[in-house]
PDB file of N, CA, C and O in Angstrom:
ATOM      1  N   MET A   1      -4.718 -42.731 -10.269  1.00  0.00           N
ATOM      2  CA  MET A   1      -3.574 -42.516  -9.407  1.00  0.00           C
ATOM      3  C   MET A   1      -3.625 -43.513  -8.253  1.00  0.00           C
ATOM      4  O   MET A   1      -4.646 -43.642  -7.579  1.00  0.00           O
ATOM      5  N   ASP A   2      -2.539 -44.201  -8.038  1.00  0.00           N
ATOM      6  CA  ASP A   2      -2.498 -45.196  -6.969  1.00  0.00           C
ATOM      7  C   ASP A   2      -2.172 -44.566  -5.623  1.00  0.00           C
ATOM      8  O   ASP A   2      -1.378 -43.630  -5.528  1.00  0.00           O
ATOM      9  N   ASN A   3      -2.804 -45.100  -4.592  1.00  0.00           N
ATOM     10  CA  ASN A   3      -2.518 -44.747  -3.208  1.00  0.00           C
ATOM     11  C   ASN A   3      -1.829 -45.934  -2.556  1.00  0.00           C
ATOM     12  O   ASN A   3      -1.887 -47.055  -3.060  1.00  0.00           O
ATOM     13  N   LEU A   4      -1.182 -45.677  -1.441  1.00  0.00           N
ATOM     14  CA  LEU A   4      -0.587 -46.756  -0.669  1.00  0.00           C
ATOM     15  C   LEU A   4      -1.575 -47.160   0.414  1.00  0.00           C
ATOM     16  O   LEU A   4      -2.042 -46.319   1.182  1.00  0.00           O
ATOM     17  N   TYR A   5      -1.894 -48.452   0.475  1.00  0.00           N
ATOM     18  CA  TYR A   5      -2.807 -48.987   1.482  1.00  0.00           C
ATOM     19  C   TYR A   5      -2.043 -49.965   2.372  1.00  0.00           C
ATOM     20  O   TYR A   5      -1.232 -50.758   1.894  1.00  0.00           O
ATOM     21  N   THR A   6      -2.314 -49.893   3.653  1.00  0.00           N
ATOM     22  CA  THR A   6      -1.774 -50.848   4.605  1.00  0.00           C
ATOM     23  C   THR A   6      -2.902 -51.779   5.012  1.00  0.00           C
ATOM     24  O   THR A   6      -3.950 -51.329   5.475  1.00  0.00           O
ATOM     25  N   LEU A   7      -2.690 -53.077   4.839  1.00  0.00           N
ATOM     26  CA  LEU A   7      -3.675 -54.083   5.220  1.00  0.00           C
ATOM     27  C   LEU A   7      -3.164 -54.823   6.444  1.00  0.00           C
ATOM     28  O   LEU A   7      -2.057 -55.362   6.441  1.00  0.00           O
ATOM     29  N   MET A   8      -3.980 -54.843   7.488  1.00  0.00           N
ATOM     30  CA  MET A   8      -3.661 -55.580   8.709  1.00  0.00           C
ATOM     31  C   MET A   8      -4.676 -56.697   8.822  1.00  0.00           C
ATOM     32  O   MET A   8      -5.874 -56.453   8.967  1.00  0.00           O
ATOM     33  N   VAL A   9      -4.190 -57.920   8.756  1.00  0.00           N
ATOM     34  CA  VAL A   9      -5.062 -59.086   8.704  1.00  0.00           C
ATOM     35  C   VAL A   9      -4.886 -59.894   9.985  1.00  0.00           C
ATOM     36  O   VAL A   9      -3.772 -60.271  10.351  1.00  0.00           O
ATOM     37  N   GLU A  10      -6.006 -60.153  10.661  1.00  0.00           N
ATOM     38  CA  GLU A  10      -6.011 -60.971  11.878  1.00  0.00           C
ATOM     39  C   GLU A  10      -6.616 -62.326  11.524  1.00  0.00           C
ATOM     40  O   GLU A  10      -7.718 -62.410  10.983  1.00  0.00           O
ATOM     41  N   TYR A  11      -5.868 -63.390  11.844  1.00  0.00           N
ATOM     42  CA  TYR A  11      -6.369 -64.735  11.557  1.00  0.00           C
ATOM     43  C   TYR A  11      -5.692 -65.722  12.488  1.00  0.00           C
ATOM     44  O   TYR A  11      -4.464 -65.787  12.549  1.00  0.00           O
ATOM     45  N   ARG A  12      -6.489 -66.488  13.212  1.00  0.00           N
ATOM     46  CA  ARG A  12      -6.028 -67.558  14.105  1.00  0.00           C
ATOM     47  C   ARG A  12      -4.923 -67.095  15.062  1.00  0.00           C
ATOM     48  O   ARG A  12      -3.923 -67.785  15.259  1.00  0.00           O
ATOM     49  N   GLY A  13      -5.128 -65.920  15.646  1.00  0.00           N
ATOM     50  CA  GLY A  13      -4.191 -65.411  16.636  1.00  0.00           C
ATOM     51  C   GLY A  13      -2.979 -64.713  16.065  1.00  0.00           C
ATOM     52  O   GLY A  13      -2.140 -64.223  16.822  1.00  0.00           O
ATOM     53  N   GLY A  14      -2.863 -64.653  14.757  1.00  0.00           N
ATOM     54  CA  GLY A  14      -1.731 -63.970  14.129  1.00  0.00           C
ATOM     55  C   GLY A  14      -2.166 -62.655  13.510  1.00  0.00           C
ATOM     56  O   GLY A  14      -3.322 -62.491  13.121  1.00  0.00           O
ATOM     57  N   THR A  15      -1.238 -61.729  13.423  1.00  0.00           N
ATOM     58  CA  THR A  15      -1.460 -60.460  12.746  1.00  0.00           C
ATOM     59  C   THR A  15      -0.456 -60.366  11.612  1.00  0.00           C
ATOM     60  O   THR A  15       0.747 -60.526  11.818  1.00  0.00           O
ATOM     61  N   TYR A  16      -0.962 -60.104  10.408  1.00  0.00           N
ATOM     62  CA  TYR A  16      -0.141 -60.048   9.212  1.00  0.00           C
ATOM     63  C   TYR A  16      -0.357 -58.694   8.547  1.00  0.00           C
ATOM     64  O   TYR A  16      -1.486 -58.211   8.469  1.00  0.00           O
ATOM     65  N   VAL A  17       0.726 -58.078   8.065  1.00  0.00           N
ATOM     66  CA  VAL A  17       0.644 -56.724   7.516  1.00  0.00           C
ATOM     67  C   VAL A  17       1.268 -56.693   6.123  1.00  0.00           C
ATOM     68  O   VAL A  17       2.346 -57.243   5.895  1.00  0.00           O
ATOM     69  N   TRP A  18       0.571 -56.041   5.201  1.00  0.00           N
ATOM     70  CA  TRP A  18       1.058 -55.824   3.849  1.00  0.00           C
ATOM     71  C   TRP A  18       0.835 -54.368   3.484  1.00  0.00           C
ATOM     72  O   TRP A  18      -0.080 -53.727   3.999  1.00  0.00           O
ATOM     73  N   GLN A  19       1.662 -53.850   2.603  1.00  0.00           N
ATOM     74  CA  GLN A  19       1.417 -52.546   1.995  1.00  0.00           C
ATOM     75  C   GLN A  19       1.320 -52.759   0.497  1.00  0.00           C
ATOM     76  O   GLN A  19       2.159 -53.416  -0.120  1.00  0.00           O
ATOM     77  N   ILE A  20       0.258 -52.176  -0.073  1.00  0.00           N
ATOM     78  CA  ILE A  20      -0.064 -52.404  -1.478  1.00  0.00           C
ATOM     79  C   ILE A  20      -0.472 -51.087  -2.111  1.00  0.00           C
ATOM     80  O   ILE A  20      -1.218 -50.308  -1.519  1.00  0.00           O
ATOM     81  N   LYS A  21       0.025 -50.842  -3.323  1.00  0.00           N
ATOM     82  CA  LYS A  21      -0.413 -49.670  -4.079  1.00  0.00           C
ATOM     83  C   LYS A  21      -1.616 -50.070  -4.921  1.00  0.00           C
ATOM     84  O   LYS A  21      -1.615 -51.103  -5.591  1.00  0.00           O
ATOM     85  N   ALA A  22      -2.642 -49.224  -4.867  1.00  0.00           N
ATOM     86  CA  ALA A  22      -3.870 -49.496  -5.618  1.00  0.00           C
ATOM     87  C   ALA A  22      -4.642 -48.191  -5.764  1.00  0.00           C
ATOM     88  O   ALA A  22      -4.345 -47.201  -5.095  1.00  0.00           O
ATOM     89  N   SER A  23      -5.627 -48.205  -6.639  1.00  0.00           N
ATOM     90  CA  SER A  23      -6.433 -46.995  -6.865  1.00  0.00           C
ATOM     91  C   SER A  23      -7.650 -46.929  -5.949  1.00  0.00           C
ATOM     92  O   SER A  23      -8.305 -45.890  -5.866  1.00  0.00           O
ATOM     93  N   SER A  24      -7.962 -48.037  -5.255  1.00  0.00           N
ATOM     94  CA  SER A  24      -9.121 -48.052  -4.366  1.00  0.00           C
ATOM     95  C   SER A  24      -8.928 -49.129  -3.299  1.00  0.00           C
ATOM     96  O   SER A  24      -8.049 -49.982  -3.415  1.00  0.00           O
ATOM     97  N   THR A  25      -9.755 -49.076  -2.269  1.00  0.00           N
ATOM     98  CA  THR A  25      -9.684 -50.104  -1.222  1.00  0.00           C
ATOM     99  C   THR A  25     -10.022 -51.472  -1.801  1.00  0.00           C
ATOM    100  O   THR A  25      -9.391 -52.469  -1.452  1.00  0.00           O
ATOM    101  N   GLU A  26     -11.016 -51.521  -2.685  1.00  0.00           N
ATOM    102  CA  GLU A  26     -11.405 -52.790  -3.286  1.00  0.00           C
ATOM    103  C   GLU A  26     -10.257 -53.383  -4.091  1.00  0.00           C
ATOM    104  O   GLU A  26      -9.987 -54.582  -4.012  1.00  0.00           O
ATOM    105  N   GLU A  27      -9.583 -52.533  -4.868  1.00  0.00           N
ATOM    106  CA  GLU A  27      -8.459 -53.016  -5.662  1.00  0.00           C
ATOM    107  C   GLU A  27      -7.315 -53.473  -4.751  1.00  0.00           C
ATOM    108  O   GLU A  27      -6.654 -54.471  -5.040  1.00  0.00           O
ATOM    109  N   ALA A  28      -7.081 -52.749  -3.656  1.00  0.00           N
ATOM    110  CA  ALA A  28      -6.027 -53.143  -2.711  1.00  0.00           C
ATOM    111  C   ALA A  28      -6.313 -54.535  -2.146  1.00  0.00           C
ATOM    112  O   ALA A  28      -5.410 -55.367  -2.053  1.00  0.00           O
ATOM    113  N   LEU A  29      -7.567 -54.787  -1.771  1.00  0.00           N
ATOM    114  CA  LEU A  29      -7.930 -56.098  -1.247  1.00  0.00           C
ATOM    115  C   LEU A  29      -7.764 -57.190  -2.300  1.00  0.00           C
ATOM    116  O   LEU A  29      -7.278 -58.280  -1.996  1.00  0.00           O
ATOM    117  N   LEU A  30      -8.163 -56.903  -3.525  1.00  0.00           N
ATOM    118  CA  LEU A  30      -8.028 -57.901  -4.584  1.00  0.00           C
ATOM    119  C   LEU A  30      -6.562 -58.166  -4.911  1.00  0.00           C
ATOM    120  O   LEU A  30      -6.175 -59.311  -5.146  1.00  0.00           O
ATOM    121  N   ARG A  31      -5.749 -57.119  -4.927  1.00  0.00           N
ATOM    122  CA  ARG A  31      -4.317 -57.325  -5.171  1.00  0.00           C
ATOM    123  C   ARG A  31      -3.698 -58.166  -4.061  1.00  0.00           C
ATOM    124  O   ARG A  31      -2.891 -59.058  -4.323  1.00  0.00           O
ATOM    125  N   TRP A  32      -4.089 -57.872  -2.803  1.00  0.00           N
ATOM    126  CA  TRP A  32      -3.599 -58.671  -1.679  1.00  0.00           C
ATOM    127  C   TRP A  32      -4.028 -60.130  -1.840  1.00  0.00           C
ATOM    128  O   TRP A  32      -3.224 -61.045  -1.660  1.00  0.00           O
ATOM    129  N   ALA A  33      -5.286 -60.337  -2.177  1.00  0.00           N
ATOM    130  CA  ALA A  33      -5.811 -61.698  -2.299  1.00  0.00           C
ATOM    131  C   ALA A  33      -5.102 -62.473  -3.404  1.00  0.00           C
ATOM    132  O   ALA A  33      -5.041 -63.702  -3.355  1.00  0.00           O
ATOM    133  N   ASN A  34      -4.569 -61.773  -4.393  1.00  0.00           N
ATOM    134  CA  ASN A  34      -3.893 -62.426  -5.513  1.00  0.00           C
ATOM    135  C   ASN A  34      -2.384 -62.532  -5.335  1.00  0.00           C
ATOM    136  O   ASN A  34      -1.709 -63.099  -6.194  1.00  0.00           O
ATOM    137  N   THR A  35      -1.836 -61.997  -4.238  1.00  0.00           N
ATOM    138  CA  THR A  35      -0.383 -62.047  -4.049  1.00  0.00           C
ATOM    139  C   THR A  35       0.055 -63.448  -3.654  1.00  0.00           C
ATOM    140  O   THR A  35      -0.716 -64.227  -3.094  1.00  0.00           O
ATOM    141  N   GLN A  36       1.288 -63.742  -3.952  1.00  0.00           N
ATOM    142  CA  GLN A  36       1.912 -64.997  -3.545  1.00  0.00           C
ATOM    143  C   GLN A  36       2.892 -64.682  -2.423  1.00  0.00           C
ATOM    144  O   GLN A  36       3.519 -63.623  -2.422  1.00  0.00           O
ATOM    145  N   GLU A  37       3.024 -65.594  -1.474  1.00  0.00           N
ATOM    146  CA  GLU A  37       4.004 -65.417  -0.403  1.00  0.00           C
ATOM    147  C   GLU A  37       5.408 -65.437  -0.989  1.00  0.00           C
ATOM    148  O   GLU A  37       5.716 -66.237  -1.873  1.00  0.00           O
ATOM    149  N   ARG A  38       6.245 -64.556  -0.489  1.00  0.00           N
ATOM    150  CA  ARG A  38       7.652 -64.606  -0.871  1.00  0.00           C
ATOM    151  C   ARG A  38       8.280 -65.817  -0.199  1.00  0.00           C
ATOM    152  O   ARG A  38       7.934 -66.162   0.931  1.00  0.00           O
ATOM    153  N   GLN A  39       9.178 -66.439  -0.884  1.00  0.00           N
ATOM    154  CA  GLN A  39       9.819 -67.634  -0.341  1.00  0.00           C
ATOM    155  C   GLN A  39      10.516 -67.284   0.972  1.00  0.00           C
ATOM    156  O   GLN A  39      11.240 -66.292   1.058  1.00  0.00           O
ATOM    157  N   GLY A  40      10.289 -68.108   1.988  1.00  0.00           N
ATOM    158  CA  GLY A  40      10.908 -67.888   3.283  1.00  0.00           C
ATOM    159  C   GLY A  40      10.130 -66.962   4.193  1.00  0.00           C
ATOM    160  O   GLY A  40      10.477 -66.827   5.366  1.00  0.00           O
ATOM    161  N   ARG A  41       9.089 -66.320   3.691  1.00  0.00           N
ATOM    162  CA  ARG A  41       8.293 -65.411   4.512  1.00  0.00           C
ATOM    163  C   ARG A  41       7.127 -66.174   5.104  1.00  0.00           C
ATOM    164  O   ARG A  41       6.376 -66.834   4.386  1.00  0.00           O
ATOM    165  N   LYS A  42       6.979 -66.081   6.412  1.00  0.00           N
ATOM    166  CA  LYS A  42       5.847 -66.727   7.057  1.00  0.00           C
ATOM    167  C   LYS A  42       4.662 -65.772   7.023  1.00  0.00           C
ATOM    168  O   LYS A  42       4.817 -64.563   7.198  1.00  0.00           O
ATOM    169  N   GLY A  43       3.515 -66.311   6.804  1.00  0.00           N
ATOM    170  CA  GLY A  43       2.321 -65.481   6.748  1.00  0.00           C
ATOM    171  C   GLY A  43       1.122 -66.319   6.396  1.00  0.00           C
ATOM    172  O   GLY A  43       1.121 -67.536   6.581  1.00  0.00           O
ATOM    173  N   LEU A  44       0.120 -65.677   5.899  1.00  0.00           N
ATOM    174  CA  LEU A  44      -1.074 -66.389   5.477  1.00  0.00           C
ATOM    175  C   LEU A  44      -0.785 -67.168   4.209  1.00  0.00           C
ATOM    176  O   LEU A  44      -0.101 -66.675   3.313  1.00  0.00           O
ATOM    177  N   GLY A  45      -1.291 -68.355   4.135  1.00  0.00           N
ATOM    178  CA  GLY A  45      -1.102 -69.154   2.945  1.00  0.00           C
ATOM    179  C   GLY A  45      -1.976 -68.666   1.799  1.00  0.00           C
ATOM    180  O   GLY A  45      -2.937 -67.924   2.005  1.00  0.00           O
ATOM    181  N   SER A  46      -1.633 -69.088   0.604  1.00  0.00           N
ATOM    182  CA  SER A  46      -2.392 -68.664  -0.568  1.00  0.00           C
ATOM    183  C   SER A  46      -3.813 -69.207  -0.545  1.00  0.00           C
ATOM    184  O   SER A  46      -4.707 -68.612  -1.146  1.00  0.00           O
ATOM    185  N   ARG A  47      -4.039 -70.332   0.142  1.00  0.00           N
ATOM    186  CA  ARG A  47      -5.410 -70.871   0.228  1.00  0.00           C
ATOM    187  C   ARG A  47      -6.326 -69.924   0.985  1.00  0.00           C
ATOM    188  O   ARG A  47      -7.485 -69.743   0.613  1.00  0.00           O
ATOM    189  N   VAL A  48      -5.805 -69.317   2.052  1.00  0.00           N
ATOM    190  CA  VAL A  48      -6.611 -68.362   2.819  1.00  0.00           C
ATOM    191  C   VAL A  48      -6.987 -67.195   1.917  1.00  0.00           C
ATOM    192  O   VAL A  48      -8.154 -66.808   1.852  1.00  0.00           O
ATOM    193  N   ARG A  49      -5.999 -66.631   1.217  1.00  0.00           N
ATOM    194  CA  ARG A  49      -6.278 -65.476   0.364  1.00  0.00           C
ATOM    195  C   ARG A  49      -7.207 -65.839  -0.789  1.00  0.00           C
ATOM    196  O   ARG A  49      -8.059 -65.039  -1.176  1.00  0.00           O
ATOM    197  N   LEU A  50      -7.048 -67.036  -1.336  1.00  0.00           N
ATOM    198  CA  LEU A  50      -7.935 -67.465  -2.417  1.00  0.00           C
ATOM    199  C   LEU A  50      -9.379 -67.528  -1.931  1.00  0.00           C
ATOM    200  O   LEU A  50     -10.289 -67.071  -2.623  1.00  0.00           O
ATOM    201  N   GLU A  51      -9.590 -68.090  -0.750  1.00  0.00           N
ATOM    202  CA  GLU A  51     -10.950 -68.172  -0.206  1.00  0.00           C
ATOM    203  C   GLU A  51     -11.508 -66.780   0.077  1.00  0.00           C
ATOM    204  O   GLU A  51     -12.678 -66.516  -0.198  1.00  0.00           O
ATOM    205  N   ILE A  52     -10.692 -65.898   0.616  1.00  0.00           N
ATOM    206  CA  ILE A  52     -11.143 -64.525   0.867  1.00  0.00           C
ATOM    207  C   ILE A  52     -11.465 -63.843  -0.456  1.00  0.00           C
ATOM    208  O   ILE A  52     -12.423 -63.074  -0.539  1.00  0.00           O
ATOM    209  N   ARG A  53     -10.673 -64.116  -1.493  1.00  0.00           N
ATOM    210  CA  ARG A  53     -10.944 -63.556  -2.822  1.00  0.00           C
ATOM    211  C   ARG A  53     -12.321 -63.974  -3.323  1.00  0.00           C
ATOM    212  O   ARG A  53     -13.068 -63.154  -3.855  1.00  0.00           O
ATOM    213  N   LYS A  54     -12.655 -65.252  -3.151  1.00  0.00           N
ATOM    214  CA  LYS A  54     -13.980 -65.739  -3.556  1.00  0.00           C
ATOM    215  C   LYS A  54     -15.070 -64.992  -2.794  1.00  0.00           C
ATOM    216  O   LYS A  54     -16.085 -64.607  -3.374  1.00  0.00           O
ATOM    217  N   GLN A  55     -14.858 -64.790  -1.496  1.00  0.00           N
ATOM    218  CA  GLN A  55     -15.844 -64.098  -0.687  1.00  0.00           C
ATOM    219  C   GLN A  55     -15.952 -62.630  -1.090  1.00  0.00           C
ATOM    220  O   GLN A  55     -17.045 -62.063  -1.074  1.00  0.00           O
ATOM    221  N   LEU A  56     -14.832 -62.012  -1.449  1.00  0.00           N
ATOM    222  CA  LEU A  56     -14.852 -60.618  -1.899  1.00  0.00           C
ATOM    223  C   LEU A  56     -15.647 -60.483  -3.186  1.00  0.00           C
ATOM    224  O   LEU A  56     -16.364 -59.501  -3.381  1.00  0.00           O
ATOM    225  N   ASP A  57     -15.520 -61.473  -4.068  1.00  0.00           N
ATOM    226  CA  ASP A  57     -16.252 -61.440  -5.336  1.00  0.00           C
ATOM    227  C   ASP A  57     -17.763 -61.475  -5.108  1.00  0.00           C
ATOM    228  O   ASP A  57     -18.522 -60.986  -5.945  1.00  0.00           O
ATOM    229  N   ASN A  58     -18.207 -62.044  -3.990  1.00  0.00           N
ATOM    230  CA  ASN A  58     -19.634 -62.170  -3.699  1.00  0.00           C
ATOM    231  C   ASN A  58     -20.109 -61.194  -2.626  1.00  0.00           C
ATOM    232  O   ASN A  58     -21.216 -61.339  -2.107  1.00  0.00           O
ATOM    233  N   ASP A  59     -19.287 -60.203  -2.291  1.00  0.00           N
ATOM    234  CA  ASP A  59     -19.595 -59.291  -1.197  1.00  0.00           C
ATOM    235  C   ASP A  59     -19.723 -57.868  -1.718  1.00  0.00           C
ATOM    236  O   ASP A  59     -19.461 -57.593  -2.889  1.00  0.00           O
ATOM    237  N   ASN A  60     -20.129 -56.972  -0.833  1.00  0.00           N
ATOM    238  CA  ASN A  60     -20.263 -55.571  -1.193  1.00  0.00           C
ATOM    239  C   ASN A  60     -18.966 -54.792  -1.023  1.00  0.00           C
ATOM    240  O   ASN A  60     -18.930 -53.597  -1.316  1.00  0.00           O
ATOM    241  N   GLY A  61     -17.927 -55.423  -0.568  1.00  0.00           N
ATOM    242  CA  GLY A  61     -16.653 -54.748  -0.399  1.00  0.00           C
ATOM    243  C   GLY A  61     -16.457 -54.221   1.005  1.00  0.00           C
ATOM    244  O   GLY A  61     -17.316 -54.388   1.870  1.00  0.00           O
ATOM    245  N   PRO A  62     -15.316 -53.580   1.228  1.00  0.00           N
ATOM    246  CA  PRO A  62     -14.982 -53.104   2.568  1.00  0.00           C
ATOM    247  C   PRO A  62     -15.927 -52.009   3.041  1.00  0.00           C
ATOM    248  O   PRO A  62     -16.484 -51.259   2.239  1.00  0.00           O
ATOM    249  N   VAL A  63     -16.095 -51.929   4.348  1.00  0.00           N
ATOM    250  CA  VAL A  63     -16.995 -50.955   4.971  1.00  0.00           C
ATOM    251  C   VAL A  63     -16.160 -49.887   5.660  1.00  0.00           C
ATOM    252  O   VAL A  63     -15.244 -50.208   6.418  1.00  0.00           O
ATOM    253  N   ALA A  64     -16.468 -48.622   5.406  1.00  0.00           N
ATOM    254  CA  ALA A  64     -15.776 -47.519   6.073  1.00  0.00           C
ATOM    255  C   ALA A  64     -16.117 -47.538   7.558  1.00  0.00           C
ATOM    256  O   ALA A  64     -17.273 -47.742   7.930  1.00  0.00           O
ATOM    257  N   LEU A  65     -15.111 -47.326   8.407  1.00  0.00           N
ATOM    258  CA  LEU A  65     -15.345 -47.291   9.845  1.00  0.00           C
ATOM    259  C   LEU A  65     -15.886 -45.928  10.245  1.00  0.00           C
ATOM    260  O   LEU A  65     -15.296 -44.894   9.931  1.00  0.00           O
ATOM    261  N   LYS A  66     -17.005 -45.939  10.934  1.00  0.00           N
ATOM    262  CA  LYS A  66     -17.663 -44.709  11.352  1.00  0.00           C
ATOM    263  C   LYS A  66     -16.747 -43.907  12.272  1.00  0.00           C
ATOM    264  O   LYS A  66     -16.153 -44.450  13.203  1.00  0.00           O
ATOM    265  N   GLY A  67     -16.643 -42.627  12.001  1.00  0.00           N
ATOM    266  CA  GLY A  67     -15.833 -41.747  12.823  1.00  0.00           C
ATOM    267  C   GLY A  67     -14.363 -41.735  12.451  1.00  0.00           C
ATOM    268  O   GLY A  67     -13.569 -41.042  13.088  1.00  0.00           O
ATOM    269  N   CYS A  68     -13.983 -42.501  11.415  1.00  0.00           N
ATOM    270  CA  CYS A  68     -12.579 -42.559  10.977  1.00  0.00           C
ATOM    271  C   CYS A  68     -12.485 -42.117   9.522  1.00  0.00           C
ATOM    272  O   CYS A  68     -13.426 -42.286   8.747  1.00  0.00           O
ATOM    273  N   ARG A  69     -11.358 -41.560   9.171  1.00  0.00           N
ATOM    274  CA  ARG A  69     -11.094 -41.206   7.777  1.00  0.00           C
ATOM    275  C   ARG A  69     -10.070 -42.182   7.214  1.00  0.00           C
ATOM    276  O   ARG A  69      -9.068 -42.492   7.859  1.00  0.00           O
ATOM    277  N   ASN A  70     -10.335 -42.660   6.010  1.00  0.00           N
ATOM    278  CA  ASN A  70      -9.395 -43.526   5.291  1.00  0.00           C
ATOM    279  C   ASN A  70      -9.143 -44.857   5.986  1.00  0.00           C
ATOM    280  O   ASN A  70      -8.040 -45.397   5.905  1.00  0.00           O
ATOM    281  N   VAL A  71     -10.157 -45.393   6.671  1.00  0.00           N
ATOM    282  CA  VAL A  71     -10.039 -46.689   7.341  1.00  0.00           C
ATOM    283  C   VAL A  71     -11.278 -47.519   7.010  1.00  0.00           C
ATOM    284  O   VAL A  71     -12.407 -47.049   7.151  1.00  0.00           O
ATOM    285  N   TRP A  72     -11.052 -48.765   6.567  1.00  0.00           N
ATOM    286  CA  TRP A  72     -12.132 -49.666   6.206  1.00  0.00           C
ATOM    287  C   TRP A  72     -11.917 -51.013   6.874  1.00  0.00           C
ATOM    288  O   TRP A  72     -10.827 -51.319   7.359  1.00  0.00           O
ATOM    289  N   CYS A  73     -12.969 -51.805   6.890  1.00  0.00           N
ATOM    290  CA  CYS A  73     -12.901 -53.142   7.478  1.00  0.00           C
ATOM    291  C   CYS A  73     -13.568 -54.130   6.527  1.00  0.00           C
ATOM    292  O   CYS A  73     -14.564 -53.816   5.875  1.00  0.00           O
ATOM    293  N   GLN A  74     -13.004 -55.316   6.465  1.00  0.00           N
ATOM    294  CA  GLN A  74     -13.561 -56.405   5.674  1.00  0.00           C
ATOM    295  C   GLN A  74     -13.413 -57.681   6.491  1.00  0.00           C
ATOM    296  O   GLN A  74     -12.393 -57.883   7.150  1.00  0.00           O
ATOM    297  N   THR A  75     -14.410 -58.528   6.451  1.00  0.00           N
ATOM    298  CA  THR A  75     -14.303 -59.802   7.145  1.00  0.00           C
ATOM    299  C   THR A  75     -14.498 -60.948   6.152  1.00  0.00           C
ATOM    300  O   THR A  75     -15.068 -60.780   5.073  1.00  0.00           O
ATOM    301  N   GLY A  76     -14.015 -62.086   6.549  1.00  0.00           N
ATOM    302  CA  GLY A  76     -14.183 -63.298   5.777  1.00  0.00           C
ATOM    303  C   GLY A  76     -14.075 -64.482   6.718  1.00  0.00           C
ATOM    304  O   GLY A  76     -13.813 -64.314   7.909  1.00  0.00           O
ATOM    305  N   VAL A  77     -14.275 -65.668   6.190  1.00  0.00           N
ATOM    306  CA  VAL A  77     -14.181 -66.891   6.987  1.00  0.00           C
ATOM    307  C   VAL A  77     -13.354 -67.898   6.203  1.00  0.00           C
ATOM    308  O   VAL A  77     -13.538 -68.077   4.999  1.00  0.00           O
ATOM    309  N   PHE A  78     -12.435 -68.554   6.915  1.00  0.00           N
ATOM    310  CA  PHE A  78     -11.663 -69.637   6.319  1.00  0.00           C
ATOM    311  C   PHE A  78     -11.553 -70.745   7.347  1.00  0.00           C
ATOM    312  O   PHE A  78     -11.073 -70.531   8.460  1.00  0.00           O
ATOM    313  N   ARG A  79     -12.002 -71.933   6.965  1.00  0.00           N
ATOM    314  CA  ARG A  79     -11.997 -73.097   7.867  1.00  0.00           C
ATOM    315  C   ARG A  79     -12.642 -72.761   9.212  1.00  0.00           C
ATOM    316  O   ARG A  79     -12.092 -73.045  10.276  1.00  0.00           O
ATOM    317  N   ASP A  80     -13.812 -72.156   9.133  1.00  0.00           N
ATOM    318  CA  ASP A  80     -14.606 -71.789  10.312  1.00  0.00           C
ATOM    319  C   ASP A  80     -13.900 -70.810  11.237  1.00  0.00           C
ATOM    320  O   ASP A  80     -14.254 -70.711  12.412  1.00  0.00           O
ATOM    321  N   GLN A  81     -12.916 -70.090  10.732  1.00  0.00           N
ATOM    322  CA  GLN A  81     -12.201 -69.089  11.519  1.00  0.00           C
ATOM    323  C   GLN A  81     -12.400 -67.715  10.871  1.00  0.00           C
ATOM    324  O   GLN A  81     -12.331 -67.575   9.650  1.00  0.00           O
ATOM    325  N   LEU A  82     -12.649 -66.709  11.710  1.00  0.00           N
ATOM    326  CA  LEU A  82     -12.820 -65.342  11.231  1.00  0.00           C
ATOM    327  C   LEU A  82     -11.500 -64.797  10.692  1.00  0.00           C
ATOM    328  O   LEU A  82     -10.443 -64.983  11.295  1.00  0.00           O
ATOM    329  N   VAL A  83     -11.580 -64.126   9.555  1.00  0.00           N
ATOM    330  CA  VAL A  83     -10.458 -63.366   9.011  1.00  0.00           C
ATOM    331  C   VAL A  83     -10.901 -61.909   9.036  1.00  0.00           C
ATOM    332  O   VAL A  83     -11.841 -61.532   8.337  1.00  0.00           O
ATOM    333  N   LEU A  84     -10.229 -61.090   9.838  1.00  0.00           N
ATOM    334  CA  LEU A  84     -10.567 -59.679   9.984  1.00  0.00           C
ATOM    335  C   LEU A  84      -9.482 -58.857   9.312  1.00  0.00           C
ATOM    336  O   LEU A  84      -8.301 -58.970   9.642  1.00  0.00           O
ATOM    337  N   ILE A  85      -9.901 -58.026   8.364  1.00  0.00           N
ATOM    338  CA  ILE A  85      -8.961 -57.227   7.590  1.00  0.00           C
ATOM    339  C   ILE A  85      -9.279 -55.750   7.790  1.00  0.00           C
ATOM    340  O   ILE A  85     -10.392 -55.302   7.510  1.00  0.00           O
ATOM    341  N   HIS A  86      -8.290 -54.992   8.279  1.00  0.00           N
ATOM    342  CA  HIS A  86      -8.405 -53.550   8.346  1.00  0.00           C
ATOM    343  C   HIS A  86      -7.563 -52.969   7.205  1.00  0.00           C
ATOM    344  O   HIS A  86      -6.424 -53.381   6.986  1.00  0.00           O
ATOM    345  N   VAL A  87      -8.132 -52.027   6.502  1.00  0.00           N
ATOM    346  CA  VAL A  87      -7.453 -51.387   5.384  1.00  0.00           C
ATOM    347  C   VAL A  87      -7.334 -49.902   5.711  1.00  0.00           C
ATOM    348  O   VAL A  87      -8.326 -49.246   6.027  1.00  0.00           O
ATOM    349  N   VAL A  88      -6.103 -49.375   5.632  1.00  0.00           N
ATOM    350  CA  VAL A  88      -5.858 -47.977   5.933  1.00  0.00           C
ATOM    351  C   VAL A  88      -5.174 -47.341   4.717  1.00  0.00           C
ATOM    352  O   VAL A  88      -4.129 -47.805   4.262  1.00  0.00           O
ATOM    353  N   ARG A  89      -5.791 -46.266   4.201  1.00  0.00           N
ATOM    354  CA  ARG A  89      -5.102 -45.541   3.127  1.00  0.00           C
ATOM    355  C   ARG A  89      -3.979 -44.768   3.796  1.00  0.00           C
ATOM    356  O   ARG A  89      -4.223 -43.815   4.536  1.00  0.00           O
ATOM    357  N   THR A  90      -2.745 -45.183   3.530  1.00  0.00           N
ATOM    358  CA  THR A  90      -1.592 -44.685   4.245  1.00  0.00           C
ATOM    359  C   THR A  90      -1.124 -43.336   3.706  1.00  0.00           C
ATOM    360  O   THR A  90      -0.800 -42.436   4.480  1.00  0.00           O
ATOM    361  N   CYS A  91      -1.089 -43.193   2.388  1.00  0.00           N
ATOM    362  CA  CYS A  91      -0.746 -41.900   1.786  1.00  0.00           C
ATOM    363  C   CYS A  91      -1.201 -41.892   0.350  1.00  0.00           C
ATOM    364  O   CYS A  91      -1.487 -42.930  -0.246  1.00  0.00           O
ATOM    365  N   ALA A  92      -1.262 -40.678  -0.196  1.00  0.00           N
ATOM    366  CA  ALA A  92      -1.718 -40.516  -1.586  1.00  0.00           C
ATOM    367  C   ALA A  92      -0.558 -40.577  -2.538  1.00  0.00           C
ATOM    368  O   ALA A  92      -0.747 -40.461  -3.749  1.00  0.00           O
TER     369      ALA A  92
END
């Protein structure tokens, strides 16, 4: 059963938000990393997501935030810049 996840991505002073249906936080992150930008939409380029995807493949996955329910954090690096991703399970 898929849940709705909200991903808030901080990179180079910008905040980018996506909502993705997935069965787990890991799947939500992978689906996000594999998405293509819609034409005319400004946001993170596919190169950033591709690099984060590579890092996700070599990582342990998102970490649950202590004291919070249904909230995880994942970090990555692209061109020596931190990419901070918060994942929130929005609804079931």
